[in-house]
N, C-alpha and C positions, 0 to 999 in steps of 0.2 A: 070745439073750442075756437071762437073767432078771434084771430090774432091780426091786427093791422100790419101791413107790410108795405114796402116800397122797394122798387128795383133801381140799382145804380149800376151804371156801366163804367168800369175802370180798366186801365192797362195792367191787369192781373193775369197770371198763368192759369190759375184755378178759381172756379166759383167758391163763394164763402158767405157766411151769415154773420151778421153783428146785431146785436140788441142795443139800440141807442135810444136811451130815454124810455119812452113808452112805445116804441115802434121797432119792429124787425126790419132790418135792412138786408136785402138779398144782393150781393155784389157779384156781377157777372163780367167776364171778359168780353171784348166787343164782338167776338165771333159767335157767341152763345145767345140765341134768342129765347129759349124757354127755361123758365125758372122752376117748373114743376118737379123736375127730377131731384134737383138739390133739397127742395122743400120736403119732398116725400122721403128722401133719404135720411134727413135730419129731423124728422117729425117728432121723435121721442124727446130729442134734446130741446127742440123748440117748446114743446109742451112743458117740459120739466122747468125750463127757465121762465116761461111765462107764468106758470103757476107760482113760482117763487115770488115773482114781481107782484101778483095779485094778492098773495097772502102777505106780503110786506105792507102794501098799501091798506089792506083790510085792518092789519094790526096798527098801523099809524093813523088810519082815518083820512077821509077825503078833507084836504085843507080848504078852507074858505078864504077869499080875498087874497092878501099877499102878506108876506113877512119880510121885514128888514132887521137884520142882526137879531133875529128871534122874536121880535115884537110884531104884532098883527097890525097891519094897515088896511083899512077898508078901501075897497075900490069903488070909486064914485064916477059915474059917467058925467062927462062935461062937453060942452061945445065950445069952451074957451081953451086957453093954452094949457097943454098937459103939464102937470106939476106934481111934486111930492110935498105935502105939508107935514112936517114932523111935529108941529104943535097939535094938529087935529088928528094925527096918525091916519091920514088918508092919501090914497093915490088918485089924483084927478086924471082921467083918460077917457078918450072915445075909442073903445076897442075896434070899431068899425073903420077907423082911419089908420092906415099903416104908419103914417108919419107921426101919429101920437105914440104908438108903440116904440118907434125908434127913438123919439125924444126921451121917452121914460127910460129906455135901456141905457141911453148915454148918461142920464143923470144917475142911475143906479151904478154904472161903471165909475163915475167920479167919486161917488160916495164910498165905494169899496176901495178905490185907490188910496183915498185919504185915510181910511180905517186901517189898511194892512201896512202902510208905510212905517208907522212907529213899531209895529210887532216885527216886521223884518229887521229893522235896524236893532232892536233889542237883542234878538237871537243872534244876528250876525256879530254883534259886539261880544256877546256872552261866550259864543262858542268859536270865536275867531274865524268866521266864514266869509270868503271873498266871493261876491257875486257881481254880475254885470248889471242887469236891470230886471225889474219886475213888470210883467205884462198882465193884463186882464183881458180874457177872451171868453166867448160863449162856446165852450168845448162841449162835445157831444159824448164823450166815452171816459173822461177822467176828471178828477177834482183839480189836478195841477200836474205840472211837468217841470223837469229840470233838464236844460240842454247842455251839450258839450261846450257851449260858449258861456256857460254859467248864467244863463238867462232863466228866471223862474216864471213860468206862466201859471196863473190861478184862473180857475173857472168863475165866471161871473155868477154862478149859482151860490157862491159863498155869501153873497149879499143876504141870503135868506137865513143864514145859520147863526146861532148863538156864538158869542165871542170865543168861548172855550174851544169850540169845534173849529172855528176859523184859525186860532192859534195853532191847533193840532195839525191841521193840513198845511199851514205855512211852515212849521217846524219839520214836518215830514219831507217836504220838497227841499228845504234848505239842507237837510241832512244828506240829501243826494249829492250835494256839492262835494262831500268827503267820501261818501259810500254809495256807489252807483247802483249796487244790487241790494235786494232785500234779504241780506244774510244775517247771520247772528250778530255781527258787530253793528250793523245798521239798527236792529231792533234793541240792542243794548243801549246804544246812543239815544234812541227814541224814549226808552224807559227812564232815562235819567230826568227827563222833563215831564214824561206822561207815564207814570207806573201803570195806569189803566188803559194803555193804548189799545188793548184787545177789545175793550168796551167801546172805545172810540171808533175803532175799525168796523165793528158791528152796527154801530149807530149810523155810520156813514152810508150803508146800504139801504136803510130806511129814508135817510135824507135824501139820497139820489133821486128816488122816485117822487117823494112829496114835493121836492122843489121843482120838479118837472111839472107837476100839476099847478103849483103856484104861478109859474110863468105862463102856463096855458090860460089861467085866470085873467091874465092881463090882455088876453086876445079874445076873451068871450064877450059877445055883445048883449049879454043878458044882465050885466050888472047895472044897478040903478043909481 
């Protein structure tokens, strides 16, 4: 089984493995040069995880073009200014130019911020939640996070999801303002707003990998 991987060197005590998106990351302490031993040692774990990813993608299907809030936007190559047309449902981009990709990412970030603002305000008022600010970043391992400073960080990949799923992720992170751990009280709170939260959690696994492919589509020079 051919699994793409890259090596990262960090100030860690022991080597470890992470699956980020569609790639295995081998994290090594600065003094260790060879990644062979840890890969061989964790071979069965790697193959099991990778098989789950491939089955999830196979079940969901390989997505084409791009999605914004659950709607398909056709990717069209352009030599002009990169832009998103909501009327035509198209993303105009030259994938061969990194500045085009960065420009589209910035536009997507602005769109997502506009989308999530009223949702955050709605839940914060309804459940009397006090937060500092909401950030949007291209996170590699999670849909969102809640910091000790009461900052909510949301993954840019939410831009691809339907509104109900976006609302679920936002509410999940906001609930961490009161309940830090995923304990019984946390899930009881979640179930007040989302009685089907287990289905939402399962769907998020599928979305995680399909959204990776959608963002990869923006970088492909084969679109016409």
